[in-house]
C-alpha positions as CSV (number, residue, x, y, z in Angstrom):
1,X,4.8,152.1,117.8
2,X,5.7,152.4,121.5
3,X,6.9,148.8,121.5
4,X,9.0,149.3,118.3
5,X,10.6,152.4,119.7
6,X,11.3,150.7,123.0
7,X,12.9,147.7,121.3
8,X,15.0,149.9,119.0
9,X,16.3,152.1,121.8
10,X,16.6,149.2,124.3
11,X,14.1,150.7,126.7
12,X,11.9,148.2,128.6
13,X,8.1,148.5,128.8
14,X,8.1,149.5,132.5
15,X,10.8,152.2,131.9
16,X,9.3,154.0,128.9
17,X,7.0,156.4,130.8
18,X,9.6,157.5,133.3
19,X,12.2,157.8,130.6
20,X,10.0,160.1,128.5
21,X,9.3,162.3,131.5
22,X,12.9,162.6,132.4
23,X,13.8,163.3,128.7
24,X,11.2,166.1,128.6
25,X,12.6,167.6,131.7
26,X,16.2,167.8,130.4
27,X,14.8,169.1,127.1
28,X,13.1,172.0,128.9
29,X,16.2,172.7,131.0
30,X,18.5,172.9,128.0
31,X,16.0,174.9,126.0
32,X,15.6,177.5,128.8
33,X,19.3,177.6,129.5
34,X,20.3,178.3,125.8
35,X,17.7,181.1,125.6
36,X,19.1,182.8,128.6
37,X,22.7,182.1,127.6
38,X,22.2,183.7,124.2
39,X,20.5,186.8,125.7
40,X,22.9,187.3,128.6
41,X,26.1,186.9,126.5
42,X,24.9,189.3,123.8
43,X,23.7,191.9,126.4
44,X,27.0,191.7,128.3
45,X,29.2,192.0,125.2
46,X,27.3,194.9,123.6
47,X,26.0,196.8,126.6
48,X,28.9,196.3,129.1
49,X,32.1,195.4,127.2
50,X,34.1,192.4,126.2
51,X,37.2,193.9,128.1
52,X,35.5,193.0,131.4
53,X,35.0,189.4,130.5
54,X,38.2,188.1,132.3
55,X,37.1,189.8,135.6
56,X,33.7,188.3,135.3
57,X,35.1,184.8,134.7
58,X,37.2,185.1,137.9
59,X,34.1,186.2,139.9
60,X,32.1,183.4,138.3
61,X,34.7,180.8,139.2
62,X,34.8,181.8,142.9
63,X,31.0,182.1,142.9
64,X,30.7,178.6,141.7
65,X,32.8,177.3,144.7
66,X,30.6,179.0,147.3
67,X,27.2,178.4,145.6
68,X,28.0,174.7,144.9
69,X,29.0,174.2,148.6
70,X,25.7,175.7,149.7
71,X,23.6,173.7,147.2
72,X,25.4,170.5,148.2
73,X,24.4,171.1,151.8
74,X,20.8,171.6,150.8
75,X,20.8,168.5,148.6
76,X,21.6,166.4,151.7
77,X,18.4,167.7,153.4
78,X,15.9,168.2,150.6
79,X,14.6,165.5,148.2
80,X,16.1,165.8,144.7
81,X,12.8,166.4,143.0
82,X,11.7,169.1,145.3
83,X,15.1,170.8,145.1
84,X,15.1,170.8,141.3
85,X,11.5,172.2,141.3
86,X,12.4,175.0,143.7
87,X,15.6,175.8,141.7
88,X,13.7,176.0,138.4
89,X,11.1,178.4,139.9
90,X,13.8,180.5,141.7
91,X,15.9,180.8,138.5
92,X,13.0,181.8,136.3
93,X,11.4,184.3,138.8
94,X,14.7,185.9,139.7
95,X,15.6,186.5,136.0
96,X,12.1,187.8,135.3
97,X,12.3,190.3,138.2
98,X,15.7,191.5,136.9
99,X,13.9,192.3,133.6
100,X,12.3,195.2,135.4
101,X,15.7,196.6,136.5
102,X,17.0,196.9,132.9
103,X,15.0,200.1,132.1
104,X,16.5,201.8,135.2
105,X,19.9,202.0,133.5
106,X,22.0,200.0,136.0
107,X,24.8,198.7,133.8
108,X,26.1,196.3,136.4
109,X,23.0,194.2,135.8
110,X,24.6,192.8,132.7
111,X,27.7,191.1,134.4
112,X,25.2,189.9,137.0
113,X,23.1,188.3,134.3
114,X,26.2,186.8,132.7
115,X,27.2,185.2,136.0
116,X,23.7,184.0,136.7
117,X,23.3,182.3,133.3
118,X,26.5,180.2,134.0
119,X,25.5,179.5,137.6
120,X,21.9,178.6,136.9
121,X,22.8,176.3,134.0
122,X,25.4,174.4,136.1
123,X,23.1,174.1,139.1
124,X,20.1,172.9,137.1
125,X,22.2,170.3,135.3
126,X,23.7,169.2,138.5
127,X,20.3,168.8,140.2
128,X,18.8,167.1,137.1
129,X,21.5,164.4,137.0
130,X,21.3,164.0,140.8
131,X,17.6,163.3,140.4
132,X,18.2,161.0,137.5
133,X,20.7,158.9,139.5
134,X,18.0,158.5,142.2
135,X,15.4,157.5,139.5
136,X,17.5,154.9,137.6
137,X,19.9,152.3,138.9
138,X,23.4,151.7,137.5
139,X,22.4,149.3,134.8
140,X,19.5,151.5,133.6
141,X,21.7,154.6,133.6
142,X,24.3,153.0,131.2
143,X,21.5,152.3,128.7
144,X,19.3,155.4,129.2
145,X,21.6,158.3,130.0
146,X,23.1,158.6,126.5
147,X,19.6,158.8,125.1
148,X,18.6,161.4,127.7
149,X,21.7,163.4,126.9
150,X,20.7,163.4,123.2
151,X,17.3,164.8,124.3
152,X,19.1,167.6,126.0
153,X,21.2,168.3,122.9
154,X,17.9,168.5,120.9
155,X,16.6,171.0,123.4
156,X,19.8,173.1,122.9
157,X,19.3,173.0,119.1
158,X,15.6,174.1,119.4
159,X,16.5,176.9,121.9
160,X,19.3,178.2,119.8
161,X,17.4,178.3,116.5
162,X,14.3,179.7,118.3
163,X,16.3,182.6,119.8
164,X,16.5,185.0,116.8
165,X,12.8,184.8,115.6
166,X,11.6,184.9,119.2
167,X,13.7,188.0,119.9
168,X,12.2,189.7,116.9
169,X,8.7,188.7,118.0
170,X,8.8,189.8,121.6
171,X,12.0,192.0,121.7
172,X,15.4,190.8,123.0
173,X,14.9,191.8,126.6
174,X,11.7,189.9,126.9
175,X,13.7,186.7,126.3
176,X,14.0,186.8,130.1
177,X,10.2,186.3,130.3
178,X,10.6,183.4,127.9
179,X,13.1,181.9,130.2
180,X,10.6,182.2,133.1
181,X,7.9,180.4,131.1
182,X,10.2,177.5,130.2
183,X,11.5,177.1,133.7
184,X,8.0,177.2,135.2
185,X,6.9,174.5,132.7
186,X,10.0,172.5,133.9
187,X,8.9,172.9,137.5
188,X,5.4,171.7,136.6
189,X,6.9,168.7,134.9
190,X,8.9,167.9,138.1
191,X,5.6,168.2,140.1
192,X,3.7,166.0,137.8
193,X,6.5,163.4,138.0
194,X,6.2,163.5,141.8
195,X,2.5,162.7,141.4
196,X,2.9,159.9,138.8
197,X,6.0,158.3,140.4
198,X,5.7,159.1,144.2
199,X,7.7,156.1,145.4
200,X,10.6,156.9,143.1
201,X,10.9,160.6,144.3
202,X,11.0,160.0,148.0
203,X,14.3,160.9,149.6
204,X,16.2,158.0,151.1
205,X,16.5,158.9,154.9
206,X,19.8,157.1,155.1
207,X,21.2,159.3,152.3
208,X,19.8,162.3,154.1
209,X,21.6,161.5,157.3
210,X,24.9,160.8,155.5
211,X,25.1,164.0,153.4
212,X,28.5,165.1,152.1
213,X,31.3,166.1,154.4
214,X,32.7,169.5,153.7
215,X,36.5,169.4,153.1
216,X,38.6,172.4,153.9
217,X,40.8,173.9,151.3
218,X,44.1,173.0,153.1
219,X,42.8,169.6,153.9
220,X,42.4,168.9,150.2
221,X,46.1,169.4,149.7
222,X,47.0,167.3,152.7
223,X,44.9,164.4,151.3
224,X,46.2,164.7,147.8
225,X,49.9,165.0,148.5
226,X,50.4,161.3,149.6
227,X,48.6,160.2,146.4
228,X,50.8,162.4,144.3
229,X,53.9,160.8,145.8
230,X,52.5,157.3,145.3
231,X,51.1,157.6,141.7
232,X,52.5,159.3,138.6
233,X,49.0,159.1,137.2
234,X,47.7,161.5,139.8
235,X,50.4,164.1,138.8
236,X,49.4,163.7,135.2
237,X,45.7,164.1,135.9
238,X,46.5,167.3,137.8
239,X,48.4,168.7,134.8
240,X,45.7,167.5,132.4
241,X,43.2,169.5,134.4
242,X,45.3,172.6,135.2
243,X,46.8,173.4,131.8
244,X,43.5,173.2,129.8
245,X,41.8,175.5,132.3
246,X,44.5,178.1,131.8
247,X,43.8,178.0,128.0
248,X,40.0,178.0,128.2
249,X,39.5,181.6,129.5
250,X,41.9,182.8,126.8
251,X,40.2,181.0,123.9
252,X,36.7,182.0,125.2
253,X,37.9,185.7,125.4
254,X,39.3,185.6,121.9
255,X,36.0,184.0,120.6
256,X,33.9,186.7,122.3
257,X,36.2,189.5,121.1
258,X,36.1,188.3,117.5
259,X,32.3,188.0,117.6
260,X,32.0,191.4,119.2
261,X,34.2,193.0,116.5
262,X,32.3,191.2,113.7
263,X,28.7,192.1,114.6
264,X,28.1,195.7,115.2
265,X,24.6,195.4,116.6
266,X,23.2,193.2,119.4
267,X,20.4,192.0,117.1
268,X,22.9,190.6,114.6
269,X,25.0,189.1,117.4
270,X,21.9,187.5,118.9
271,X,21.1,186.0,115.5
272,X,24.7,184.7,115.2
273,X,24.6,183.1,118.6
274,X,21.3,181.4,117.9
275,X,22.1,179.9,114.6
276,X,25.7,179.1,115.3
277,X,25.0,177.3,118.6
278,X,22.1,175.5,117.0
279,X,24.4,174.2,114.1
280,X,27.1,173.4,116.6
281,X,24.7,171.2,118.7
282,X,23.6,169.4,115.5
283,X,27.2,168.6,114.7
284,X,27.8,167.4,118.3
285,X,24.7,165.3,118.2
286,X,25.7,163.6,114.9
287,X,29.1,162.9,116.1
288,X,27.9,161.5,119.4
289,X,25.4,159.2,117.7
290,X,27.7,157.9,114.9
291,X,31.3,158.2,116.1
292,X,31.0,157.2,119.7
293,X,34.1,156.6,121.8
294,X,36.7,156.4,119.0
295,X,39.5,156.4,121.5
296,X,39.2,152.6,121.9
297,X,41.0,152.3,118.5
298,X,44.2,154.1,119.5
299,X,44.2,153.9,123.3
300,X,43.8,156.6,125.9
301,X,47.3,158.3,125.7
302,X,47.1,158.8,122.0
303,X,43.6,160.2,121.9
304,X,44.3,162.5,124.8
305,X,46.8,164.2,122.5
306,X,44.1,165.2,120.0
307,X,42.5,167.9,122.2
308,X,45.7,169.9,123.0
309,X,46.9,169.6,119.4
310,X,43.6,171.0,118.2
311,X,43.9,173.8,120.7
312,X,47.4,174.6,119.3
313,X,45.8,174.8,115.8
314,X,43.0,177.0,117.1
315,X,45.4,179.4,118.8
316,X,47.6,179.5,115.7
317,X,44.5,180.3,113.6
318,X,43.7,183.3,115.9
319,X,47.3,184.4,115.7
320,X,47.5,184.3,111.9
321,X,44.0,185.5,111.1
322,X,41.9,187.0,114.0
323,X,38.4,186.9,112.5
324,X,35.0,185.2,112.9
325,X,36.0,182.2,110.9
326,X,39.0,181.4,113.2
327,X,36.6,181.9,116.2
328,X,34.0,179.5,114.7
329,X,36.6,176.8,114.1
330,X,38.0,177.2,117.6
331,X,34.6,177.0,119.3
332,X,33.2,174.1,117.2
333,X,36.4,171.9,117.1
334,X,37.3,172.3,120.8
335,X,33.7,171.6,121.9
336,X,33.2,168.6,119.7
337,X,36.6,166.9,120.5
338,X,36.1,167.7,124.2
339,X,32.7,166.0,124.2
340,X,33.4,163.0,122.0
341,X,37.0,162.1,122.9
342,X,38.7,164.0,125.7
343,X,36.1,163.9,128.4
344,X,35.3,160.2,128.0
345,X,39.0,159.3,127.9
346,X,39.7,161.4,131.0
347,X,36.7,159.8,132.8
348,X,38.1,156.3,132.0
349,X,41.5,157.4,133.4
350,X,39.8,158.6,136.6
351,X,37.8,155.4,136.7
352,X,40.9,153.3,137.1
353,X,41.2,154.5,140.7
354,X,39.0,152.8,143.3
355,X,36.1,154.8,144.9
356,X,38.0,155.9,148.0
357,X,40.8,157.4,145.8
358,X,38.3,159.1,143.4
359,X,36.5,160.6,146.4
360,X,39.8,162.5,147.1
361,X,41.1,163.2,143.6
362,X,37.9,164.3,141.8
363,X,36.9,167.2,144.1
364,X,40.5,168.4,144.2
365,X,40.6,168.4,140.4
366,X,37.2,169.9,139.7
367,X,37.4,172.4,142.5
368,X,40.9,173.6,143.5
369,X,42.8,172.8,140.3
370,X,40.1,174.2,137.9
371,X,39.9,177.4,139.9
372,X,43.7,177.9,139.9
373,X,43.7,177.3,136.1
374,X,40.9,179.7,135.4
375,X,42.4,182.4,137.7
376,X,45.7,182.1,135.9
377,X,44.2,182.3,132.4
378,X,42.0,185.2,133.4
379,X,45.0,187.0,135.0
380,X,47.0,186.7,131.8
381,X,44.1,188.4,129.9
382,X,43.8,191.2,132.6
383,X,47.5,191.9,132.5
384,X,47.6,192.1,128.7
385,X,44.6,194.5,128.6
386,X,45.6,197.7,126.9
387,X,49.1,196.5,126.0
388,X,48.5,194.4,122.9
389,X,45.7,193.0,120.7
390,X,43.9,189.8,121.9
391,X,45.3,187.9,118.9
392,X,48.8,187.9,120.6
393,X,47.3,186.1,123.7
394,X,47.7,183.0,121.5
395,X,51.5,183.2,122.1
396,X,51.0,182.9,125.9
397,X,48.3,180.3,125.5
398,X,50.4,178.2,123.2
399,X,53.1,177.9,125.9
400,X,50.5,176.3,128.3
401,X,49.1,174.2,125.5
402,X,52.7,173.0,124.7
403,X,53.0,171.9,128.3
404,X,49.6,170.1,127.9
405,X,50.9,168.3,124.8
406,X,54.1,167.3,126.7
407,X,52.0,166.0,129.5
408,X,50.1,163.7,127.1
409,X,53.5,162.5,125.7
410,X,54.7,161.8,129.3
411,X,51.5,159.8,129.8
412,X,52.1,157.8,126.6
413,X,55.7,157.0,127.4
414,X,55.0,155.9,131.0
415,X,51.5,154.5,130.5
416,X,52.5,150.8,130.6
417,X,54.5,151.3,133.8
418,X,51.7,153.4,135.4
419,X,49.1,150.8,134.6
420,X,51.2,147.8,135.7
421,X,52.2,149.7,138.9
422,X,48.5,150.2,139.7
423,X,47.7,146.6,139.0
424,X,50.7,145.4,141.1
425,X,49.7,147.5,144.1
426,X,46.0,146.5,143.6
427,X,45.0,150.1,143.3
428,X,43.3,149.9,139.8
429,X,39.5,149.4,139.8
430,X,38.7,147.4,136.7
431,X,35.3,146.2,137.8
432,X,33.9,149.7,137.5
433,X,34.8,149.9,133.8
434,X,32.8,148.8,130.8
435,X,34.3,146.2,128.4
436,X,34.7,148.9,125.7
437,X,36.5,151.1,128.3
438,X,38.8,148.2,129.1
439,X,39.6,148.0,125.4
440,X,40.8,151.5,125.4
441,X,42.7,151.2,128.6
442,X,44.7,148.2,127.3
443,X,44.9,149.2,123.6
444,X,48.6,150.3,124.0
445,X,50.9,147.6,122.4
446,X,53.5,147.9,125.2
447,X,51.0,147.3,128.0
448,X,49.6,144.4,126.0
449,X,53.0,142.7,125.7
450,X,53.7,143.3,129.4
451,X,50.3,141.9,130.4
452,X,50.8,138.8,128.2
453,X,54.1,138.1,129.9
454,X,52.5,138.5,133.3
455,X,49.7,136.1,132.1
456,X,52.3,133.5,131.0
457,X,54.0,133.7,134.4
458,X,50.7,133.6,136.4
459,X,49.2,130.6,138.2
460,X,45.8,129.7,139.6
461,X,43.2,132.4,140.0
462,X,45.8,135.0,139.0
463,X,46.1,133.4,135.6
464,X,42.3,133.4,135.2
465,X,42.1,137.1,136.1
466,X,44.7,137.9,133.4
467,X,42.8,135.8,130.9
468,X,39.5,137.5,131.5
469,X,41.2,140.8,131.1
470,X,43.1,140.0,127.9
471,X,40.5,138.0,126.0
472,X,38.2,140.9,125.0
473,X,41.2,142.9,123.7
474,X,41.5,140.9,120.4
475,X,45.2,140.2,121.0
476,X,46.8,138.2,118.2
477,X,47.7,134.6,119.1
478,X,45.7,134.8,122.4
479,X,44.7,131.1,122.0
480,X,48.3,130.1,121.8
481,X,49.1,132.0,125.0
482,X,46.0,130.5,126.6
483,X,47.1,126.9,125.8
484,X,50.5,127.5,127.3
485,X,49.0,128.7,130.5
486,X,46.6,125.7,130.6
487,X,49.6,123.3,130.2
488,X,51.6,125.0,132.9
489,X,48.7,125.2,135.5
490,X,48.0,122.2,137.7
491,X,44.8,123.7,139.2
492,X,41.9,121.8,137.6
493,X,39.2,124.3,138.4
494,X,41.3,127.1,136.8
495,X,42.1,124.9,133.7
496,X,38.4,124.2,133.3
497,X,37.6,127.9,133.3
498,X,40.5,128.7,130.9
499,X,39.3,126.0,128.5
500,X,36.0,127.8,128.3
501,X,37.8,130.8,126.9
502,X,39.4,128.9,124.0
503,X,38.1,130.2,120.7
504,X,37.0,128.2,117.6
505,X,40.0,129.6,115.8
506,X,42.5,127.9,118.2
507,X,43.2,125.4,115.4
508,X,44.8,122.1,115.1
509,X,47.6,123.1,117.5
510,X,45.2,123.0,120.4
511,X,44.2,119.3,119.9
512,X,47.5,117.8,121.5
513,X,46.9,119.9,124.6
514,X,43.3,118.8,124.8
515,X,44.3,115.1,124.4
516,X,46.8,115.5,127.3
517,X,44.0,116.8,129.5
518,X,41.7,113.7,128.9
519,X,41.7,111.6,132.0
520,X,39.0,109.0,132.9
521,X,39.7,109.8,136.6
522,X,39.0,113.4,136.1
523,X,35.6,113.6,134.2
524,X,35.1,117.4,134.8
525,X,38.4,118.3,133.1
526,X,37.8,115.8,130.3
527,X,34.3,117.2,129.7
528,X,35.8,120.7,129.5
529,X,38.4,119.5,126.9
530,X,35.7,117.9,124.8
531,X,33.4,121.0,124.9
532,X,36.4,123.1,123.8
533,X,37.1,120.8,120.9
534,X,33.4,120.9,119.9
535,X,33.8,124.6,119.2
536,X,36.3,123.7,116.4
537,X,35.1,122.8,112.9
538,X,33.9,119.1,113.0
539,X,36.4,118.1,110.3
540,X,39.3,119.3,112.5
541,X,38.1,117.7,115.7
542,X,36.8,114.4,114.2
543,X,39.8,112.2,115.3
544,X,39.7,113.6,118.8
545,X,35.9,113.1,119.1
546,X,36.2,109.6,117.8
547,X,38.8,108.7,120.4
548,X,36.6,110.1,123.2
549,X,33.6,108.2,122.0
550,X,35.5,104.9,121.8
551,X,37.6,105.2,125.0
552,X,35.5,107.0,127.5
553,X,32.9,105.4,129.8
554,X,31.0,108.4,131.1
555,X,27.8,108.7,128.9
556,X,27.7,112.5,129.2
557,X,31.3,112.9,127.9
558,X,30.5,110.4,125.1
559,X,27.3,112.4,124.3
560,X,29.3,115.6,123.6
561,X,31.7,113.7,121.4
562,X,28.7,112.2,119.5
563,X,27.2,115.7,119.0
564,X,30.3,116.6,117.0
565,X,30.6,113.4,115.0
566,X,26.8,113.6,114.2
567,X,27.4,116.7,112.1
568,X,29.8,114.7,109.8
569,X,27.9,111.3,109.7
570,X,24.2,111.8,110.8
571,X,23.0,108.4,109.6
572,X,25.7,106.5,111.7
573,X,25.3,108.4,114.9
574,X,21.5,108.9,114.8
575,X,21.3,105.2,115.7
576,X,23.5,105.9,118.8
577,X,21.3,108.9,119.9
578,X,18.1,107.0,119.2
579,X,19.3,104.0,121.3
580,X,20.2,106.4,124.2
581,X,16.8,108.1,124.0
582,X,14.9,104.8,124.0
583,X,17.0,103.4,126.9
584,X,15.5,102.6,130.3
585,X,18.7,103.8,131.9
586,X,18.2,107.5,133.0
587,X,21.9,108.3,132.5
588,X,21.8,107.1,128.9
589,X,18.5,109.0,128.2
590,X,20.2,112.1,129.5
591,X,23.1,111.5,127.2
592,X,20.7,111.2,124.3
593,X,19.1,114.5,125.2
594,X,22.5,116.2,125.4
595,X,23.7,114.7,122.1
596,X,20.5,115.5,120.2
597,X,20.4,119.0,121.5
598,X,24.0,119.8,120.9
599,X,23.7,118.3,117.4
600,X,21.1,120.9,116.5
601,X,19.0,118.6,114.3
602,X,15.4,119.8,114.1
603,X,14.2,116.2,113.7
604,X,15.0,115.6,117.4
605,X,12.9,118.5,118.7
606,X,9.7,116.5,119.2
607,X,11.3,113.3,120.6
608,X,13.4,115.3,123.1
609,X,10.3,117.3,124.2
610,X,8.7,114.1,125.0
611,X,11.6,112.7,127.0
612,X,11.6,113.4,130.7
613,X,14.9,113.9,132.5
614,X,14.5,112.2,135.9
C-alpha cells in the first residue's frame, strides 16, 4: 500500500517518512489555527463590536511589520525546527493563559485575541515553510509542496467542522484550551522529527552567519525608484499589490458586518463560521486538485483580470442586496480565485525578474505597499463610520477596483513590449520558471508573433535559445519556422541541435531541407538530418532513406537509414542487418546493433544481447 501510494503521488521511498511527518505537522498547525480563528472572530464581533474592526486591522498591519522583523532576526540565529517548536508552545500557552483573563471582564482582551489569531497563524505558517525549505531541496519541493498544502487544507476542513460540536461539548471559551492541546501536539511532532531526522534539522552555520539584512523604510524607496524608472512591469506590480489591499479591508468589513447582523447569538455565529469555512476549504481543495493553473490557457494578463472583475461583482452584490448570501459569495469567490488563479499568476510575473531584482521588489510589495493599501482601506471605513451604512462602502471600493481592472488592461496592452524589453536587456529570468509557467508567460498571441520574428532573425546560439523557448508553446507552423532558421544558419553545431527539435509532423516540406544538409564531409550534420527524417512516417521518408543508404559510406549513417527502410521491407533489409551483425569488422557490427535496435524488431533482442561492442 505504501509503495502504491508513493508511486501514485510521485513520492520516492526514501522521502515517504519525512513527507508524512511534515504533512502531519501542517495538518496540526492549520487545525489549531482555524479553531482559534473561529473563536477569536466570533468573540470579537459579538463581545466587542464590528465597528472597531477597521482600527484593529490597522493595528494588526503595523504589528505584523514589527513582529516579522523580530522573528526574522531570530530565524537567523535559531535552527528552524527549534524555532517552530518554541513558537507552537508559546502560542498555545499564551492563549491558554488569556483564557483565565476572560472572566475578569476586560473587554480589550477580544481585540487582543483577534490580533493574536492573525499574528500566530502568519508566524506559524512562515516558520513551517521555512523549515520545509530546509528539509526538501528545490526538485523535491516542486513535487511535494502541493501535496503538503493539500494536507493543510484538510486540516482546515477538519478544524472548521469540528468547531461547532467541540464548542457545545466544552463551551466556546474553552476552545482556547483546545488550541493549546493542538499546538502542544504540534510541538511534540517537531521534537520527534528532530529525533528521527537529526541531520536534516541542524542549522547550517553558513546561513546562520549570513542572516537577513534589515532594510530601512526610506532605503526601500531609494532602491525601488531606479527599478520603477527602468521597468513598466515594476509599476504595474506595485498597482496590482496596492489597489487590492485597499479593497480587502472593505470587503472583509462588509462580510463581518453582514454575518454579525444575520446571527444574533455567538453560538449561531460560531456554527456558521465552522461549517462555512469547512465547506469553503472543500471547494478550494477540489478546485486546486482538478483545475490547477488554468491561466496557462489564456495567458497571464487575461487571467489577472478575473480577480478584480469578480471583486467588482462582489461589491455590486453588497450594494444591491446587503445580506448573508452576498457575503458568502464574496468570501468564497474571492478566496477561490485568489488561490487558484491570481496568486500563481502574480508569482509567475514576479518570477520573471532575476533573484537580485526580486530581493528588492518583493519585500517592498509585501511590506510597504501592502501596509499603505490596508491603511487606506481601513481609513475609508473609519471615516465612513456613523455617516452611512456599510453597503455604500462598495461605491468607494469600486473606484479602486476599477483602477485595478484598468491596471490589468494596461498590462495586457503593453505585455508584449514589457516582455521583449526584459528579454532585450537580459533582465528576464526564464530559467527559474517551470515549462507550464513559460506557457502562460508566452500565451499572448502578440508576444508569440514578435518572438517568432526575433527567432527568424536570430543566428547561432541566440537562434537555439529562441527555439527552446518557443517549441513548448505549441505554436502553429513552428516546424516551418524552424526549417527556415536551419537553412539560414551556417553554424553546424546549432543546426544539429535545431534538427533535434524538428517534430514528426514537419511533413514532406522538410525533406528538401534535409537533403541539402547531407554532406559526406560533414558526417555529424548528415547523421542529424537522417535522425530527423527517421521521425517522419516511413512511407514519407522512404526515398530520402534509400538515397542515404545507397550514397553514404559511413556505416553508422547507413544504419539509421536502414532502420527506417526496415519498417517498410523487413525481409530485404534483415539480410543487411544480419550481415553487419555477423561481420568481423567492429564498425559494421556496431552499425548492425544500431539498425536492429532502431528498427524495434523483437527478433533481434537475443542476437544483439550476444553481440559485444568493442
